[in-house]
C-alpha positions, 0 to 999 in steps of 0.5 A: 470495485472493478478495474479494467484500465488505468483510469479505473485505478485512478478512480479507485485510489480517489474513492479509497482516499475520500472514503477514509480521509483520516486513515493513514495505514493500509494493507494491500492483500492479494496473491502474487501478481494481482497488481499491488505494486501497480496500485501503488504507482497510481496512488503515488501519481494521484498524491503527486509523489516526487520520486519514481515508484518501485517495488520495495521487495529487497529494501522492505520500505521505499519512502516517497515525498509527496507534493504536499511535503508529507511522506508516503511509506511503501512496504513489501514484507514478502521476503521478511523472515521474522517479526524482528526484521520488521521491528528492527526497521523501526516499523512503529516510527513509520506507523505513528508518523502521521504519514501514509503507510501502504503495505504489501504482504502485511499478513506476514507481520500481522501481530505488529499491525496497528488495530486501525490498519485498513485492508484493501483486498485485490483479486482477479476475476475470471476475465482478468479484471482487478476487483478491489474490496475496501 
C-alpha cells in the first residue's frame, strides 16, 4: 500500500488494525530513514495516545497510554548490542501483556520474537513514496 501523504498514513494504520484485530505484536522492517517512527506517530494519533511520541532509540522502549486505558509499547532495538539487553528489560512481560507492541529494528532480536509477530515492511519507491507491505 502506497503512502505519499499524512492522510495516507492514517488510512494505512487503520487498515492494518482492521486486518489484524487481535494481533498485538508487530515488527516494523525497513532501512534507516524509511519512516518507522513517523508511522508510530500516526499510529499513536489513531489510537489516541495520551503521551507525546518520540523515538525510543536511547531508552529502547517508550510506553504510551491509550485513551482506552490500555498501553502501547514502542521499541527501538537499533542500538542494542546483544540479546541479553532485550531480555533484561523484561521483553517477555511486554510481549505477553496483551497490549500493543510495535518494534523498530526487531531483526536484531529475531530469536526472541514470539511466533505470532507480524511484520510490516516499509520501503521507499523511486519517487519517494512509502510502500507498506503487511
